[in-house]
C-alpha positions in Angstrom: -14.1 55.1 -104.7 -16.1 53.5 -102.0 -19.3 52.0 -103.4 -21.4 53.8 -100.7 -20.5 57.2 -102.3 -21.0 55.7 -105.8 -24.4 54.5 -104.9 -25.5 57.9 -103.7 -24.3 59.5 -106.9 -26.0 56.8 -109.1 -29.3 57.1 -107.3 -29.3 60.9 -107.4 -28.5 61.2 -111.1 -30.7 58.4 -112.3 -33.8 59.9 -110.6 -33.1 63.4 -112.0 -33.3 61.9 -115.5 -35.6 64.5 -117.1 -37.6 64.0 -120.2 -36.3 60.5 -121.0 -36.9 59.3 -124.6 -37.0 55.6 -123.7 -33.7 54.9 -125.3 -35.4 55.0 -128.8 -33.6 56.6 -131.7 -35.5 59.7 -132.7 -36.4 60.4 -136.4 -33.5 61.5 -138.6 -35.2 64.9 -139.2 -35.3 65.7 -135.5 -34.8 69.4 -135.1 -32.3 70.9 -132.6 -34.0 72.8 -129.8 -31.4 75.4 -128.7 -33.3 76.4 -125.6 -33.5 72.8 -124.4 -29.9 72.3 -125.1 -28.7 75.5 -123.3 -31.0 74.6 -120.4 -29.6 71.1 -120.3 -26.0 72.3 -120.4 -26.7 74.8 -117.6 -28.5 72.2 -115.4 -25.9 69.5 -116.0 -23.1 71.9 -115.3 -24.7 73.2 -112.1 -25.5 69.7 -110.8 -22.0 68.5 -111.7 -20.3 71.4 -109.9 -22.7 71.2 -106.9 -22.3 67.5 -106.5 -18.5 67.6 -106.6 -18.4 70.5 -104.1 -21.0 69.0 -101.9 -19.4 65.6 -101.8 -16.0 67.2 -101.1 -17.6 69.1 -98.1 -19.8 66.3 -96.8 -17.5 63.3 -97.3 -13.9 64.5 -97.4 -13.8 67.4 -95.0 -13.1 65.1 -92.0 -10.0 63.5 -93.7 -6.6 65.0 -94.2 -5.7 66.2 -97.7 -2.5 65.0 -99.4 -0.5 65.3 -102.6 -1.9 63.4 -105.6 -1.4 59.7 -105.1 -2.8 56.4 -106.3 -3.5 53.1 -104.4 -4.3 49.6 -105.4 -7.8 48.5 -104.4 -8.2 45.8 -107.1 -8.9 43.0 -104.5 -11.4 45.1 -102.4 -14.9 43.7 -101.8 -14.2 40.9 -104.4 -14.5 43.5 -107.1 -18.2 44.2 -106.3 -17.3 47.9 -106.1 -15.7 47.8 -109.6 -18.8 46.3 -111.1 -20.7 49.1 -109.3 -18.5 51.6 -111.1 -19.2 49.9 -114.4 -23.0 50.1 -113.9 -22.9 53.7 -112.8 -20.8 54.8 -115.7 -23.1 52.9 -118.1 -26.3 54.5 -116.8 -24.9 58.0 -116.7 -24.1 57.4 -120.3 -27.7 56.4 -121.0 -28.9 59.5 -119.1 -26.5 61.7 -121.1 -27.6 60.3 -124.4 -31.3 60.5 -123.6 -31.0 64.1 -122.5 -29.1 65.2 -125.7 -31.6 63.4 -127.9 -34.4 65.2 -126.1 -32.6 68.4 -127.0 -32.6 67.4 -130.7 -28.9 66.6 -130.9 -28.0 64.0 -133.6 -27.8 60.3 -132.7 -24.0 60.1 -133.3 -23.1 63.2 -131.3 -25.4 62.2 -128.5 -23.7 58.8 -128.3 -20.2 60.2 -128.2 -20.8 63.2 -125.9 -23.7 61.9 -123.8 -22.4 58.4 -123.6 -19.1 59.7 -122.2 -20.9 61.5 -119.3 -20.3 58.7 -116.8 -16.6 58.4 -117.5 -15.9 62.1 -117.2 -18.1 62.7 -114.2 -16.7 59.8 -112.2 -13.2 60.9 -113.2 -13.8 64.2 -111.4 -15.0 62.4 -108.3 -12.0 60.1 -108.5 -9.8 63.1 -108.3 -11.2 63.9 -104.9 -9.9 60.5 -103.8 -6.6 61.2 -105.3 -6.0 64.1 -103.0 -7.4 62.4 -99.9 -4.9 60.8 -97.5 -7.6 58.2 -96.6 -7.9 56.9 -100.1 -6.2 57.5 -103.4 -6.6 57.5 -107.2 -7.7 54.0 -108.3 -6.7 52.9 -111.7 -9.1 49.9 -111.3 -12.0 52.3 -110.8 -11.0 54.3 -113.9 -10.8 51.1 -115.9 -14.3 50.1 -114.7 -15.6 53.6 -115.6 -14.2 53.4 -119.1 -15.6 50.0 -119.6 -19.1 51.1 -118.5 -19.1 54.1 -120.9 -17.6 52.0 -123.6 -20.3 49.3 -123.2 -23.0 51.8 -123.7 -21.4 53.7 -126.6 -20.4 50.5 -128.5 -24.0 49.2 -128.5 -25.4 52.5 -129.4 -23.1 52.7 -132.4 -23.4 49.1 -133.5 -27.1 48.5 -133.0 -28.6 52.0 -132.3 -30.1 50.5 -129.2 -29.1 48.8 -125.9 -29.7 45.1 -126.5 -27.7 44.2 -123.3 -28.5 46.3 -120.3 -26.8 46.5 -116.9 -29.1 45.9 -114.0 -29.0 45.9 -110.2 -30.8 43.9 -107.4 -30.5 43.8 -103.7 -31.5 41.5 -100.8 -30.8 42.1 -97.1 -28.3 39.7 -95.5 -27.3 38.7 -92.0 -23.8 40.1 -92.3 -24.7 43.7 -91.6 -25.4 42.9 -87.9 -21.8 42.2 -87.3 -20.5 45.5 -88.6 -23.4 47.9 -88.9 -21.1 50.9 -89.0 -19.5 49.5 -92.2 -22.4 47.6 -93.8 -25.3 49.7 -92.6 -27.6 49.7 -89.6 -31.0 50.4 -91.1 -32.5 49.1 -94.3 -31.6 52.0 -96.5 -28.0 52.1 -95.3 -27.7 48.4 -96.0 -29.0 48.9 -99.5 -26.1 51.2 -100.1 -23.4 49.7 -98.0 -23.9 45.9 -97.6 -22.2 44.6 -100.7 -23.1 41.0 -99.8 -26.6 41.8 -100.9 -25.7 43.5 -104.2 -26.1 41.6 -107.4 -25.1 43.1 -110.8 -26.6 41.8 -114.0 -26.1 41.8 -117.8 -29.6 41.5 -119.1 -29.9 40.6 -122.8 -33.1 41.2 -124.8 -33.5 38.0 -126.8 -36.0 39.4 -129.3 -33.6 42.1 -130.5 -31.2 39.4 -131.8 -34.0 37.5 -133.6 -35.6 38.1 -137.1 -38.4 40.8 -137.1 -41.0 38.1 -137.7 -40.1 36.3 -134.5 -43.0 35.8 -132.0 -40.6 35.7 -129.0 -41.9 38.1 -126.3 -40.2 41.5 -126.8 -40.1 42.2 -123.1 -38.5 39.0 -121.9 -34.8 39.0 -121.2 -32.2 36.5 -120.1 -29.7 37.7 -117.5 -26.4 36.6 -116.0 -25.4 38.1 -112.6 -22.5 38.4 -110.3 -22.4 38.8 -106.5 -20.3 37.9 -103.5 -20.9 36.7 -99.9 -19.1 36.6 -96.5 -17.5 40.1 -96.7 -17.3 42.1 -93.5 -14.4 44.3 -94.7 -12.9 45.5 -98.0 -9.9 43.2 -98.2 -10.4 40.8 -95.3 -12.8 40.1 -92.4 -11.9 41.2 -88.9 -12.1 38.7 -86.1 -13.1 41.3 -83.4 -15.2 44.5 -83.6 -15.2 46.8 -80.6 -13.8 44.1 -78.4 -16.4 41.5 -79.4 -15.4 38.3 -81.2 -17.4 37.8 -84.4 -17.8 34.6 -86.4 -15.5 33.6 -89.2 -17.0 33.7 -92.7 -15.6 32.4 -96.0 -15.5 35.1 -98.7 -16.7 33.7 -102.0 -18.1 34.8 -105.4 -21.5 33.9 -106.7 -22.8 33.7 -110.3 -26.4 33.7 -111.5 -28.6 32.8 -114.4 -32.1 34.2 -114.5 -35.0 35.6 -116.6 -35.7 39.3 -116.6 -38.1 41.9 -117.8 -37.1 44.7 -120.2 -39.4 47.5 -119.0 -38.7 49.7 -122.1 -40.2 47.0 -124.3 -43.6 46.9 -122.5 -46.1 48.5 -124.9 -47.9 51.6 -123.5 -49.3 54.8 -124.9 -48.8 56.6 -121.6 -45.9 59.1 -121.6 -45.7 58.8 -117.8 -45.4 55.1 -117.9 -42.8 55.2 -120.6 -40.7 57.7 -118.5 -41.3 55.6 -115.4 -40.2 52.3 -117.2 -37.1 54.1 -118.5 -36.1 55.3 -115.0 -36.5 51.9 -113.3 -34.9 50.0 -116.2 -31.7 49.7 -114.1 -33.5 47.4 -111.6 -33.5 43.6 -112.2 -37.0 42.2 -111.8 -37.3 39.3 -109.4 -37.5 36.0 -111.4 -36.7 32.3 -111.1 -32.9 32.1 -110.7 -30.1 29.6 -110.7 -27.1 30.4 -108.4 -23.6 28.9 -108.9 -20.8 29.1 -106.3 -18.1 27.1 -104.6 -20.8 25.4 -102.5 -22.9 24.1 -105.3 -25.9 25.1 -107.4 -29.0 26.6 -105.8 -32.5 27.4 -107.3 -34.6 30.3 -106.2 -38.3 30.6 -107.3 -37.8 34.4 -107.0 -34.4 36.0 -106.5 -34.1 39.6 -105.4 
């Protein structure tokens, strides 16, 4: 699934995260609220159906339909799109869990059913690709979706919290100017389309691995990231666009080591701030960062 569509899905569903519970485990005597649960099922089902139908109409209507088929896109965009699938599935699982807990569903059931939301939702979107002549069913996407949901579920079952979160950051690049129709013309389009500016992170909360008496800051994380540069196309770079020669760029991977902030660990009595911190917890906070790639090691005082 092209990451552009995945980004739209991710942003939409993250920001409709109603009544988040800050990823905390509610008391064992939490009472089921049937009205909340029925409303949640109705809202989720409606949004699920509307988004699939809407995406099918908006995105796929201009492309010919075909019989079910798969295609191999493993090497596309140096796997940036696969990491995007992993993160989206992970965060949809978080949303699914939080919503069920808000409804009073038990922790274990919320983990299994809510944590699987990303995998099943993205599978339904993947089926649209499977019947589109332009694309096809991607087993690589499905593997990334399963890993994302599994990453959330395994931590919730093992630790009853998310000690390692998946984060995203973006910075504009110069590559979009050469293929604005593919990588985006304006800033918001580039945020969604220019994979050269995407960085995906695993952000570990150090305090959660230490003894309770530790004085290490609860909100300070250590993060490792992955990105890539030099990509003007999915599998390779064109040498000419609309009859105009464009420069040759090397396509290469980048790895990062950085500090981060765990927004959900910042103490506050404000319900609004708790909800806001929970919603923005998928964003990597700009911090001093080391970058490693084929060209050497680089240090950034602040990396976005």
